[in-house]
N, C-alpha and C positions, 0 to 999 in steps of 0.2 A: 416421482412424487417432485412438487414442483419445489422451488425456496420459497416459504413465506417470508413475513414481516417478523415472526418469531425467530427462526431461522437467519435471519440478517440480525437483530439481535444476540443472538446467540454467538455468532461467526464475532463480533466486533467483543465480544465479553470475555470469547477466547484469544484474540488478537492481544488484549488489554493484558490480559494473564502472562501471553507471550512476551510481552515488551516489558512488564515487571520484572519478567522472570531473568531477561537479559538485557536490564539497564545497565548495567554493573561493564559490559560485554559494549554494551553500541556507545557508554562515555568514555569508556578508554581506545575505541574506534578514532571516536570524533577530536579526541587528546590528539591522537596522533598527526592529525590533518586538517580538523578543526577548529571551534569553538570550547568540544567540551562537555558541550550544552546536550547533544541529541539524544541520548538515552533519557536526562530529566526530562526536559521538554517532551517526548514523546510519553513518555509514564504518567506525566501528570495529565496531555490531552486526550489519552485516552484512557485515564480514568474518570477523569470529566464525561466523556463520550456514555459513558457504563451509564453513570450516574443518570444523566440525561434522560436516555433511549429505556432507561428500564422504570424511572419515577412516574412517565407518561409514554407508556410504548405508543411508539406511531403507526398505521393502521395498514401500511404497504412497504414492501421493500425500496421505494423510492423515496418515499417522506423518513424513512429510519434513514437513507445513506444521505438524506438534504439536514435532518438534526445533526448527525454526526460531524457532516463539513461545518456546518455552523460553530458547534463547540470549539471544533480545532480551530478553526479559523480566529478564533477571539480569545483560547486559551494558550497556545502555540506557539513559545517567539523564535525567532530564526526565520529560515527558510523552509522551516517543515510546514508550518499551520498553512503557511497558504498554499505549499504547494500539495498537501494531503487532502485541505479542504478543498481546493479547487476540482482535485481530481475527483474527490466523491462529490461532489456539485453536479460534476458532469456526468458522471454516470446514475446522478438520481433522475438527469434530466432525461437521459439516453433510455430506463427505463420507465419513465412516465408514473402513470396510476395502477400500473398492473397489480394485481392482486398477488401471484405467485410467479417466479423466474423460472423458465427451463434451461437449459443447457448454454442453449443457444442466448437467451437471455441474460444470463453470467459472463459471457465471453463478451457480448456488446455493451455490457457493461463496465467488462476490463478495459476494452478498446477505449471508449471514452473518456475513461479514469485517464489513460496515458494522454491521451488527447488532449486534458486540461494542462498536464505537468508540462507538455511538451510548449502549450501556451503561455504558462504562467513563468515558467526556467528557461525557456527560450534554447533549450539543451536539446542534447538530438543522443541517440547512441553511441557511445564510445566515448563521452565527455568526463566518465567516473562519474555517474549520479544515480539515483535511485530509476533511472531510467533504463541502465544497464541491466537491471534485474526486473523492471515492468514491462520493458519490448519482446524479449523473448519469454515472457507470462502469455500478453496477450498473442502471440504467434501461436503458444502454443494452446492454448486456450479455445481460440479460433479450430484449429486443426481437431481439436476433441470435439468439438461442438458441430462441427461440420458432419464428423462420424454419428453423431446422434449421441453421446455422453450425456450424463446426468449432469445437475448442479457440481456435484461430489466431484465427479470425475472429470471436469473440467477443472478446477478448483485446484487440483492433485497436480493436475500434467503442467497447470500456471504455476504451482509451488515448487515443481521440481524445475522446469524452466529456470524460475527465477534465483532458486538457489545456486545454480551452476553460473546463471547471470553475475550475482553477485559476487561471487569465489572469482570472477573473472576479474573484476575489479581491480584487483590486486596486482593484476598486469599494466593496468591503465597508467597513465600520465591526464593529471585532472586541468580541464579546460573551463569550468566552469565553479562559479564560488570562492569560498576560504579559500581550499585546496588549491587551487591553480596558482595560488600567490607560493605556493614552493615549487611551480614547475616539475622539473624531473625528477625530486624529491617526495615530490607522491606518488610515485609508483613502489610498488610493493608492502604496500597499503589498502585494505579491503575498506568501501566507501563504507560510512557507517549510513547513510539513506538507502542505499541497495541494501543492505544487509535487514535492516528492521523491514523495508518492502516484501524482503524473502520471509521473514519470519512471519508478516502478520498473513501474506499468503496461505502461509502454512498452517497456520492457527486454523486462518476460515475454511481451509477443506477439514481439516480432522472435527471441526462445529457441525458442518450441514450436511444433514443426511441425506 
């Protein structure tokens, strides 16, 4: 069974619920190495996303992603809005007008999203950013898709890799963003963007049948 527009809407709803549940954790993580606003911004942004895509549901997965991207860019402050928004815009463009996404389509969307983050944030894996969760997630998704995995299996593989990648940011020294101002002192703290990426992918995997 493919991933439909309604599946994507339910995935975004699950993502919003997960961000809301972990809002205080994300605030605490960002307080240690950033502006302490990541949890609040992400919570506000994804609540707005859910409102937008449920009030007038788009008809294709790509249209849902594009709508979500527009909302995040306009409502989320700091770097998160532009980064997540660009990621979803690239994902929307990659899947086009397809009515459903198979496992390969989901992997393609994730790869495009990662490329959008790289283009917008000028970061690479190892810089202690959301890419340290997203990059391994993409590789795991592609490997799963190549083996014929379903959308849920692809997302589950991506989520597991993202969780491990996010945990690994605790050992890294930040080279991008506000955290980079701390230099060596940024080590020992998990990157909030990587953590929120892992939370979202886990929620998406759980929501997509």
